C-alpha positions as a Markdown table, in Angstrom:
| # | Residue | x | y | z |
|---|---|---|---|---|
| 1 | Met | 8.1 | -9.7 | -10.0 |
| 2 | Gly | 9.6 | -12.8 | -11.5 |
| 3 | Gln | 12.5 | -13.3 | -9.5 |
| 4 | Cys | 10.6 | -10.7 | -7.6 |
| 5 | Val | 9.0 | -13.5 | -5.8 |
| 6 | Thr | 10.3 | -16.9 | -6.6 |
| 7 | Lys | 11.1 | -17.7 | -10.2 |
| 8 | Cys | 14.8 | -17.3 | -9.7 |
| 9 | Lys | 17.0 | -20.1 | -8.6 |
| 10 | Asn | 17.2 | -18.5 | -5.1 |
| 11 | Pro | 13.6 | -17.9 | -4.2 |
| 12 | Ser | 14.4 | -15.5 | -1.4 |
| 13 | Ser | 16.4 | -13.1 | -3.6 |
| 14 | Ser | 14.9 | -10.1 | -5.2 |
| 15 | Leu | 15.5 | -7.9 | -8.2 |
| 16 | Gly | 16.2 | -4.2 | -7.7 |
| 17 | Ser | 17.5 | -2.4 | -4.7 |
| 18 | Lys | 17.1 | -3.5 | -1.1 |
| 19 | Ser | 13.6 | -2.7 | 0.2 |
| 20 | Gly | 12.9 | -1.0 | -3.1 |
| 21 | Asp | 15.2 | 2.0 | -2.3 |
| 22 | Lys | 16.8 | 3.6 | -5.3 |
| 23 | Glu | 20.5 | 3.9 | -5.3 |
| 24 | Pro | 22.1 | 7.3 | -5.2 |
| 25 | Gly | 22.2 | 9.0 | -8.5 |
| 26 | Ser | 19.7 | 6.6 | -10.1 |
| 27 | Lys | 17.2 | 8.3 | -12.4 |
| 28 | Ser | 13.5 | 7.8 | -12.1 |
| 29 | His | 12.3 | 6.2 | -15.3 |
| 30 | His | 8.7 | 7.5 | -15.0 |
| 31 | Lys | 9.7 | 11.1 | -15.0 |
| 32 | Lys | 10.8 | 11.0 | -18.6 |
| 33 | Cys | 7.9 | 8.9 | -19.6 |
| 34 | Gly | 5.4 | 11.7 | -18.7 |
| 35 | Gly | 2.9 | 9.2 | -17.4 |
| 36 | Thr | 3.0 | 9.9 | -13.7 |
| 37 | Gly | 1.2 | 13.1 | -12.9 |
| 38 | Gly | -1.7 | 13.2 | -10.6 |
| 39 | Ser | -4.1 | 14.6 | -13.2 |
| 40 | Gly | -4.3 | 14.9 | -16.9 |
| 41 | Gly | -5.1 | 18.0 | -18.9 |
| 42 | Gly | -8.9 | 18.3 | -19.1 |
| 43 | Gly | -10.8 | 20.2 | -21.8 |
| 44 | His | -11.8 | 23.9 | -21.4 |
| 45 | Lys | -14.9 | 24.2 | -19.4 |
| 46 | Glu | -17.0 | 27.3 | -20.1 |
| 47 | Glu | -18.2 | 29.3 | -17.1 |
| 48 | Pro | -22.0 | 29.1 | -16.7 |
| 49 | Ser | -23.7 | 32.3 | -17.7 |
| 50 | Gly | -25.3 | 34.0 | -14.7 |
| 51 | Leu | -27.8 | 36.0 | -16.8 |
| 52 | Ser | -30.1 | 35.2 | -19.7 |
| 53 | Ser | -32.0 | 38.0 | -21.4 |
| 54 | Lys | -35.2 | 37.8 | -23.4 |
| 55 | Ala | -35.2 | 38.3 | -27.1 |
| 56 | Ser | -34.9 | 41.9 | -28.3 |
| 57 | Ser | -38.5 | 41.9 | -29.4 |
| 58 | Glu | -39.5 | 41.4 | -25.7 |
| 59 | Leu | -37.4 | 44.3 | -24.7 |
| 60 | Met | -39.5 | 46.7 | -26.8 |
| 61 | Phe | -42.7 | 48.3 | -25.7 |
| 62 | Asn | -44.7 | 50.4 | -28.2 |
| 63 | Gly | -41.6 | 50.6 | -30.4 |
| 64 | Thr | -39.5 | 52.1 | -27.7 |
| 65 | Lys | -37.3 | 50.6 | -25.1 |
| 66 | Asn | -38.7 | 50.9 | -21.6 |
| 67 | Ala | -35.9 | 50.5 | -19.2 |
| 68 | Leu | -38.2 | 50.3 | -16.2 |
| 69 | Glu | -40.3 | 47.5 | -17.6 |
| 70 | Val | -37.5 | 45.4 | -19.0 |
| 71 | Thr | -37.6 | 42.0 | -17.4 |
| 72 | Val | -34.2 | 40.4 | -16.7 |
| 73 | Glu | -34.3 | 36.6 | -16.0 |
| 74 | Thr | -31.6 | 35.6 | -13.6 |
| 75 | Thr | -30.6 | 31.9 | -13.5 |
| 76 | Val | -30.3 | 30.9 | -9.9 |
| 77 | Ile | -27.6 | 28.3 | -9.3 |
| 78 | Pro | -28.1 | 26.3 | -6.1 |
| 79 | Thr | -25.3 | 26.8 | -3.6 |
| 80 | Ser | -24.9 | 23.1 | -3.2 |
| 81 | Ala | -24.3 | 22.7 | -7.0 |
| 82 | Met | -21.7 | 25.4 | -7.0 |
| 83 | Met | -19.9 | 23.8 | -4.1 |
| 84 | Gly | -20.1 | 20.5 | -5.8 |
| 85 | Asp | -18.4 | 21.9 | -8.9 |
| 86 | Leu | -15.7 | 23.3 | -6.7 |
| 87 | Arg | -15.1 | 20.0 | -5.0 |
| 88 | Asn | -15.1 | 18.3 | -8.3 |
| 89 | Glu | -12.5 | 20.6 | -9.6 |
| 90 | Glu | -10.3 | 19.9 | -6.6 |
| 91 | Arg | -10.4 | 16.1 | -7.1 |
| 92 | Pro | -7.8 | 14.4 | -9.4 |
| 93 | Val | -8.9 | 13.6 | -12.9 |
| 94 | Ala | -8.5 | 9.8 | -12.2 |
| 95 | Asp | -11.0 | 10.1 | -9.3 |
| 96 | Arg | -13.8 | 12.1 | -11.0 |
| 97 | Glu | -13.5 | 10.8 | -14.5 |
| 98 | Gly | -11.9 | 7.4 | -13.9 |
| 99 | Pro | -8.3 | 6.5 | -14.9 |
| 100 | Ser | -7.1 | 7.7 | -18.3 |
| 101 | Leu | -6.6 | 4.9 | -20.8 |
| 102 | Leu | -4.1 | 7.0 | -22.6 |
| 103 | Arg | -2.0 | 7.6 | -19.5 |
| 104 | Ile | -2.1 | 3.9 | -18.6 |
| 105 | Glu | -0.9 | 3.0 | -22.1 |
| 106 | Glu | 1.9 | 5.6 | -21.8 |
| 107 | Leu | 2.9 | 4.1 | -18.4 |
| 108 | Phe | 2.9 | 0.6 | -19.9 |
| 109 | Cys | 5.2 | 1.7 | -22.7 |
| 110 | Cys | 7.7 | 3.1 | -20.2 |
| 111 | Tyr | 8.5 | -0.5 | -19.1 |
| 112 | Lys | 7.5 | -2.8 | -21.9 |
| 113 | Asp | 10.0 | -5.0 | -23.7 |
| 114 | Pro | 11.1 | -3.5 | -27.1 |
| 115 | Gln | 10.4 | -6.9 | -28.8 |
| 116 | Glu | 7.2 | -7.9 | -27.0 |
| 117 | Glu | 3.9 | -6.3 | -26.0 |
| 118 | Ser | 4.7 | -7.2 | -22.4 |
| 119 | Ile | 6.6 | -6.0 | -19.4 |
| 120 | Leu | 9.3 | -8.6 | -18.8 |
| 121 | Glu | 12.0 | -9.2 | -16.1 |
| 122 | Glu | 14.1 | -6.1 | -16.8 |
| 123 | Gly | 11.0 | -3.8 | -17.1 |
| 124 | Met | 9.5 | -5.3 | -14.0 |
| 125 | Glu | 12.6 | -4.5 | -12.0 |
| 126 | Arg | 12.5 | -0.9 | -13.1 |
| 127 | Phe | 8.7 | -0.8 | -12.5 |
| 128 | Cys | 9.2 | -2.0 | -8.9 |
| 129 | Asn | 12.1 | 0.4 | -8.3 |
| 130 | Asp | 10.0 | 3.3 | -9.4 |
| 131 | Leu | 7.1 | 2.2 | -7.1 |
| 132 | Tyr | 9.7 | 1.9 | -4.2 |
| 133 | Val | 8.8 | -1.7 | -3.5 |
| 134 | Asp | 10.9 | -4.7 | -3.2 |
| 135 | Pro | 10.0 | -7.2 | -6.0 |
| 136 | Ala | 9.9 | -10.0 | -3.4 |
| 137 | Glu | 7.5 | -8.4 | -1.0 |
| 138 | Phe | 3.8 | -9.0 | -0.4 |
| 139 | Arg | 2.6 | -5.8 | -2.0 |
| 140 | Val | 3.9 | -6.9 | -5.4 |
| 141 | Leu | 2.1 | -10.3 | -5.0 |
| 142 | Val | -1.1 | -8.4 | -4.2 |
| 143 | Leu | -0.6 | -6.1 | -7.2 |
| 144 | Ala | -0.1 | -9.2 | -9.5 |
| 145 | Trp | -3.3 | -10.6 | -8.1 |
| 146 | Lys | -5.2 | -7.4 | -8.8 |
| 147 | Phe | -3.7 | -7.4 | -12.3 |
| 148 | Gln | -4.6 | -11.2 | -12.7 |
| 149 | Ala | -1.1 | -11.8 | -14.0 |
| 150 | Ala | -0.7 | -15.3 | -15.4 |
| 151 | Thr | 3.0 | -15.6 | -15.1 |
| 152 | Met | 5.8 | -14.3 | -12.9 |
| 153 | Cys | 8.1 | -11.7 | -14.3 |
| 154 | Lys | 5.5 | -10.6 | -16.8 |
| 155 | Phe | 2.6 | -8.2 | -17.3 |
| 156 | Thr | 0.9 | -8.4 | -20.7 |
| 157 | Arg | -0.5 | -5.2 | -22.1 |
| 158 | Lys | -4.1 | -6.4 | -21.4 |
| 159 | Glu | -3.2 | -7.4 | -17.8 |
| 160 | Phe | -1.5 | -4.1 | -17.1 |
| 161 | Val | -4.3 | -1.9 | -18.6 |
| 162 | Asp | -7.2 | -3.9 | -17.1 |
| 163 | Gly | -5.4 | -4.1 | -13.8 |
| 164 | Cys | -4.8 | -0.3 | -13.6 |
| 165 | Arg | -8.4 | 0.3 | -14.5 |
| 166 | Ala | -9.5 | -2.1 | -11.9 |
| 167 | Ile | -7.6 | -0.4 | -9.1 |
| 168 | Lys | -8.5 | 3.1 | -10.6 |
| 169 | Ala | -4.9 | 4.3 | -11.1 |
| 170 | Asp | -3.1 | 5.6 | -14.2 |
| 171 | Ser | 0.2 | 6.7 | -12.7 |
| 172 | Leu | 2.9 | 5.4 | -10.4 |
| 173 | Glu | 1.7 | 7.8 | -7.7 |
| 174 | Gly | -1.8 | 6.4 | -8.2 |
| 175 | Ile | -0.7 | 2.8 | -7.9 |
| 176 | Cys | 1.3 | 3.6 | -4.7 |
| 177 | Ser | -1.7 | 5.3 | -3.2 |
| 178 | Arg | -3.9 | 2.2 | -3.8 |
| 179 | Phe | -1.5 | -0.2 | -1.9 |
| 180 | Pro | -3.1 | 0.4 | 1.5 |
| 181 | Phe | -6.6 | -0.3 | 0.1 |
| 182 | Met | -5.4 | -3.4 | -1.7 |
| 183 | Leu | -3.7 | -4.8 | 1.4 |
| 184 | Met | -6.8 | -4.2 | 3.4 |
| 185 | Glu | -8.9 | -5.9 | 0.8 |
| 186 | Ala | -6.6 | -8.9 | 0.9 |
| 187 | Gln | -7.5 | -9.4 | 4.6 |
| 188 | Gly | -11.1 | -10.3 | 3.9 |
| 189 | Glu | -11.7 | -14.0 | 4.2 |
| 190 | Glu | -13.0 | -14.6 | 0.7 |
| 191 | Asn | -10.5 | -12.2 | -0.9 |
| 192 | Phe | -7.6 | -13.9 | 0.9 |
| 193 | Lys | -8.9 | -17.3 | -0.3 |
| 194 | Glu | -8.9 | -16.0 | -3.8 |
| 195 | Leu | -5.4 | -14.5 | -3.4 |
| 196 | Tyr | -4.1 | -17.7 | -1.9 |
| 197 | Arg | -5.4 | -19.9 | -4.8 |
| 198 | Phe | -4.1 | -17.3 | -7.3 |
| 199 | Thr | -0.6 | -17.6 | -5.7 |
| 200 | Phe | -0.3 | -21.3 | -6.6 |
| 201 | Gln | -1.1 | -20.6 | -10.3 |
| 202 | Phe | 1.1 | -17.6 | -10.3 |
| 203 | Gly | 4.1 | -19.7 | -9.1 |
| 204 | Leu | 3.8 | -22.2 | -11.9 |
| 205 | Asp | 5.9 | -22.0 | -15.0 |
| 206 | Ala | 3.2 | -21.8 | -17.7 |
| 207 | Glu | 5.7 | -22.1 | -20.6 |
| 208 | Glu | 6.9 | -25.5 | -19.2 |
| 209 | Gly | 3.4 | -26.7 | -18.5 |
| 210 | Gln | 4.0 | -27.2 | -14.8 |
| 211 | Arg | 1.2 | -28.7 | -12.8 |
| 212 | Ser | 2.9 | -28.6 | -9.4 |
| 213 | Leu | 5.1 | -26.1 | -7.6 |
| 214 | Gln | 8.8 | -26.9 | -7.0 |
| 215 | Arg | 9.3 | -27.5 | -3.3 |
| 216 | Asp | 11.6 | -24.5 | -2.7 |
| 217 | Ile | 9.3 | -22.1 | -4.6 |
| 218 | Ala | 6.3 | -23.4 | -2.7 |
| 219 | Ile | 8.1 | -22.7 | 0.6 |
| 220 | Ala | 8.9 | -19.2 | -0.5 |
| 221 | Leu | 5.3 | -18.5 | -1.7 |
| 222 | Trp | 3.7 | -19.9 | 1.5 |
| 223 | Arg | 5.9 | -17.6 | 3.6 |
| 224 | Leu | 5.0 | -14.7 | 1.3 |
| 225 | Val | 1.2 | -15.2 | 1.0 |
| 226 | Phe | 0.8 | -15.5 | 4.8 |
| 227 | Thr | 2.7 | -12.2 | 5.4 |
| 228 | Gln | -0.3 | -10.4 | 7.0 |
| 229 | Asp | -1.7 | -13.2 | 9.1 |
| 230 | Thr | 0.8 | -16.0 | 9.8 |
| 231 | Pro | -0.6 | -19.3 | 11.1 |
| 232 | Ala | 1.1 | -20.7 | 14.3 |
| 233 | Ile | 1.9 | -24.0 | 12.5 |
| 234 | Leu | 3.4 | -22.4 | 9.4 |
| 235 | Glu | 7.1 | -22.4 | 10.3 |
| 236 | His | 6.9 | -26.0 | 11.6 |
| 237 | Trp | 5.3 | -27.0 | 8.3 |
| 238 | Leu | 8.0 | -25.2 | 6.3 |
| 239 | Asp | 10.7 | -26.8 | 8.5 |
| 240 | Phe | 9.2 | -30.2 | 7.7 |
| 241 | Leu | 9.3 | -29.5 | 4.0 |
| 242 | Gly | 12.8 | -28.1 | 4.3 |
| 243 | Glu | 14.1 | -31.3 | 6.0 |
| 244 | Asn | 12.0 | -33.2 | 3.5 |
| 245 | Pro | 11.7 | -36.6 | 5.3 |
| 246 | Ser | 9.1 | -37.8 | 2.7 |
| 247 | Gly | 11.3 | -37.0 | -0.3 |
| 248 | Val | 8.8 | -34.3 | -1.5 |
| 249 | Arg | 9.8 | -32.9 | -4.9 |
| 250 | Gly | 6.7 | -30.8 | -5.7 |
| 251 | Ile | 3.5 | -29.5 | -4.2 |
| 252 | Ser | 0.3 | -30.3 | -6.0 |
| 253 | Arg | -2.6 | -27.9 | -6.3 |
| 254 | Asp | -4.7 | -30.1 | -3.9 |
| 255 | Thr | -2.0 | -30.0 | -1.2 |
| 256 | Trp | -1.6 | -26.3 | -1.6 |
| 257 | Asn | -5.4 | -25.6 | -1.3 |
| 258 | Met | -5.9 | -28.0 | 1.6 |
| 259 | Phe | -3.1 | -26.5 | 3.6 |
| 260 | Leu | -5.2 | -23.3 | 4.0 |
| 261 | Asn | -8.1 | -25.5 | 5.3 |
| 262 | Phe | -5.6 | -27.3 | 7.6 |
| 263 | Thr | -4.5 | -24.0 | 9.2 |
| 264 | Gln | -8.1 | -23.0 | 9.8 |
| 265 | Ala | -9.4 | -26.3 | 11.1 |
| 266 | Ile | -6.5 | -27.8 | 13.1 |
| 267 | Gly | -5.3 | -26.2 | 16.3 |
| 268 | Pro | -1.7 | -25.4 | 16.9 |
| 269 | Asp | -1.3 | -28.4 | 19.2 |
| 270 | Leu | -2.6 | -30.7 | 16.4 |
| 271 | Ser | -4.8 | -32.6 | 19.0 |
| 272 | Asn | -7.9 | -32.5 | 16.7 |
| 273 | Tyr | -6.1 | -33.9 | 13.7 |
| 274 | Ser | -7.4 | -37.2 | 12.5 |
| 275 | Glu | -5.9 | -39.4 | 9.8 |
| 276 | Asp | -9.4 | -40.7 | 9.1 |
| 277 | Glu | -10.4 | -37.4 | 7.6 |
| 278 | Ala | -9.7 | -36.7 | 3.9 |
| 279 | Trp | -6.3 | -35.0 | 4.4 |
| 280 | Pro | -3.5 | -35.5 | 1.9 |
| 281 | Ser | -1.1 | -38.2 | 3.0 |
| 282 | Leu | 1.7 | -35.6 | 3.3 |
| 283 | Phe | -0.2 | -34.0 | 6.2 |
| 284 | Asp | -0.3 | -37.4 | 8.0 |
| 285 | Thr | 3.5 | -37.6 | 7.6 |
| 286 | Phe | 3.9 | -34.0 | 8.8 |
| 287 | Val | 1.8 | -34.5 | 11.9 |
| 288 | Glu | 3.8 | -37.6 | 12.9 |
| 289 | Trp | 7.0 | -35.7 | 12.3 |
| 290 | Glu | 5.9 | -32.7 | 14.3 |
| 291 | Met | 4.6 | -34.8 | 17.2 |
| 292 | Glu | 7.9 | -36.7 | 17.3 |
| 293 | Arg | 9.8 | -33.4 | 17.2 |
| 294 | Arg | 7.8 | -32.1 | 20.1 |
| 295 | Arg | 8.4 | -35.3 | 22.2 |
| 296 | Lys | 12.1 | -35.0 | 21.7 |
| 297 | Glu | 12.0 | -31.3 | 22.5 |
| 298 | Glu | 10.1 | -32.1 | 25.7 |
| 299 | Gln | 12.5 | -34.8 | 26.7 |
| 300 | Leu | 15.5 | -32.5 | 26.1 |
| 301 | Lys | 13.8 | -29.8 | 28.2 |
| 302 | Arg | 13.2 | -32.2 | 31.1 |
| 303 | Ala | 16.8 | -33.4 | 31.0 |
| 304 | Glu | 18.1 | -29.9 | 31.1 |
| 305 | Glu | 15.9 | -29.1 | 34.1 |
| 306 | Glu | 17.1 | -32.2 | 35.9 |
| 307 | Asp | 20.7 | -31.3 | 35.3 |
| 308 | Arg | 20.1 | -27.8 | 36.5 |
| 309 | Gly | 18.4 | -29.1 | 39.6 |
| 310 | Cys | 21.3 | -31.4 | 40.4 |
| 311 | Thr | 23.8 | -28.6 | 39.9 |
| 312 | Glu | 21.9 | -26.3 | 42.3 |
| 313 | Thr | 21.7 | -29.1 | 44.9 |
| 314 | Asp | 25.5 | -29.7 | 44.7 |
| 315 | Glu | 26.2 | -26.0 | 45.0 |
| 316 | Ser | 24.0 | -25.5 | 48.1 |
| 317 | Ser | 25.3 | -28.5 | 50.1 |
| 318 | Pro | 28.9 | -28.6 | 51.5 |
| 319 | Ser | 31.2 | -31.1 | 49.9 |
| 320 | Ser | 32.6 | -34.2 | 51.8 |
| 321 | Thr | 36.1 | -32.6 | 51.8 |
| 322 | Asp | 34.7 | -29.5 | 53.5 |
| 323 | Arg | 32.9 | -31.6 | 56.1 |
| 324 | Leu | 36.1 | -33.6 | 56.9 |
| 325 | Glu | 38.1 | -30.4 | 57.3 |
| 326 | Thr | 35.5 | -28.9 | 59.5 |
| 327 | Glu | 35.3 | -32.0 | 61.7 |
| 328 | Gly | 39.1 | -32.3 | 61.9 |
| 329 | Gly | 39.3 | -28.7 | 63.0 |
| 330 | Arg | 36.8 | -29.3 | 65.8 |
| 331 | Gly | 38.8 | -32.4 | 66.9 |
| 332 | Ser | 42.0 | -30.4 | 67.1 |
| 333 | Gln | 40.4 | -27.7 | 69.1 |
| 334 | Thr | 39.0 | -30.3 | 71.5 |
| 335 | Trp | 42.3 | -32.1 | 72.1 |
| 336 | Gly | 44.1 | -28.8 | 72.3 |
| 337 | Gly | 41.7 | -27.7 | 75.0 |
| 338 | His | 42.7 | -30.6 | 77.2 |
């Protein structure tokens, strides 16, 4: 997930195989770890006794056993309870008892660095490969958000354990099965806002004490975080940052947060944008740049239409040479007729 998203020099690159596919002959790391089954071994459950007899003293009458008068108490088990037990047996252990802490710890140990109590870049690459996800895709960002990871390329033991328990998964299969729910959850307005703000912090290099995102990393993260719902203005904004007419070197937290408000409040035509409102100055520059780009585009379009119209007119009307030849032919016919 480090270079999985953007920490590498080339933000668009990814670790691992393309689209998370394993290469032929590659071994699945989780199989030898033993932490991937759908359910763990539960303890032996005794079958409920269907009969309960009275004490032997109650089975005696006048010192002799009276078979006809022996009362046998039968424990009646409601049908619904029996079916409930059956349904409970059919459910995976992680669903009916919650994820196994032991299995989560075992899974973590499969990928953790030998020298640290964390999963680092190499382990993260193997982890993503075994999940069949590309380290640079949106699902990995959402997983990091659910794990509340503080840094790219890294899951601490606490982040991994707490994250797996939060999504109720203790195996690779369990994590994969939760992706659709996590993606759906990220579509909620408040959840997306939380994910969006998390993404800025996630992109910072905590070890270097960064307070703003590098421009190229910010561009990659903006494109990534808006994967499921892309604003109409996004690509123009990223083109503006790519051309960098303002000499932008980094994106501050305020600019990052305000851009989400900008996409929600300002229409695609930018007609309701006002410099008098409390937008970052970079947005003023962007709107000027974008309006100028649109004017030039419109002028170019009109010029092309005019050229096309002139060409069509020339092709539909006979040329002067053709007219002269036609008139000359008529004159010859007239003189020849006399």
